[in-house]
C-alpha positions, 0 to 999 in steps of 0.5 A: 871254830868259825868264830862267834856271831856278833850283832851289829844291828837289828837284822845284821848278824856278823861272824868273826873271821876264823883265826886259822884262816886269818893267820894263813892269809897273814903268812901268805901276805908276808911270804908274798912280800919276800917273793916280790923282793926276790923276783925284783932282784932277779929281773933287776940283775937279768942280763948283767952277768959279765961271764957265762953261762947265761940263761938262754944257754943252760935253762930248759923249760920244765913243762912236765914238772910244772904241770905236775905241781899245778895239777896238785892244786886240783888234787888237794882241792878234791881231797878237801872236798872228799873229806868234807863229804866224809869219803875218807878213802877218796880223801886219802887217795887225792891227798897222796896224789898231791904229795906224789905230784909235789915230790915229782916237782921237787925231783925235777928241780933236783935234776935240773940243779944237778945238770946246771951245777955238774954239767953246765958249771952254773953255781950260786957263785958263778955269776949274777944269774947263778946267784939270783936263779938259785935264790929265787928257785931255791926259795920256792923249792924250800916252800914246796918242801915245807908244804910236802912235810905238812902234807905227809904229816897229815897223810900219816895221821890219816893212815892211822885213822886220826884224821876225820871229817871234823878236820875239814876246815883245818885241812882247807886252811892248809890247802891255801898254803899249797895253792899259794905255792902253786901260784908263786910257781906261775910267777917264778916260771914266767920270770925265769923261763919266759922273760928271763930267757 
């Protein structure tokens, strides 16, 4: 439903904004505020740990996995375009590609955390860096996980033939969330792996 026309003057028709899109923008606004708090906390406590390890000692820049996640914005965009044009097979391929890229990113995060915890001895209770690092990166990882669950659910319905061209607008709204997750990673990446090192 794209809203209903409302007349504001003789030649000025106006359409009410779609509730789904408005709701998603409200969610993104609220989630952005939460991320701002975590980013500010990370920057505030940067360099204030009394004991190691420090960021420069243990962090490795996750270039490949970052490219995977950022590329998934392109694949989900292509998927929405494909379903809008009624190309269901193309939609399923692009959508599956998005899931695969997101899963690769999470795999990279899990690998990094395993190394940090078991090889470098950095846990959430080790020092201020550990606390803020795991909180910020973990919050982002949680959002990627939620996104992957939603994307996988859509994929399952698509395989069962329950997703059609009529669902284009809803999938476009869902893609806004995934784009948000990607944009947030650009901020987190910059703060943790560029400024924070």
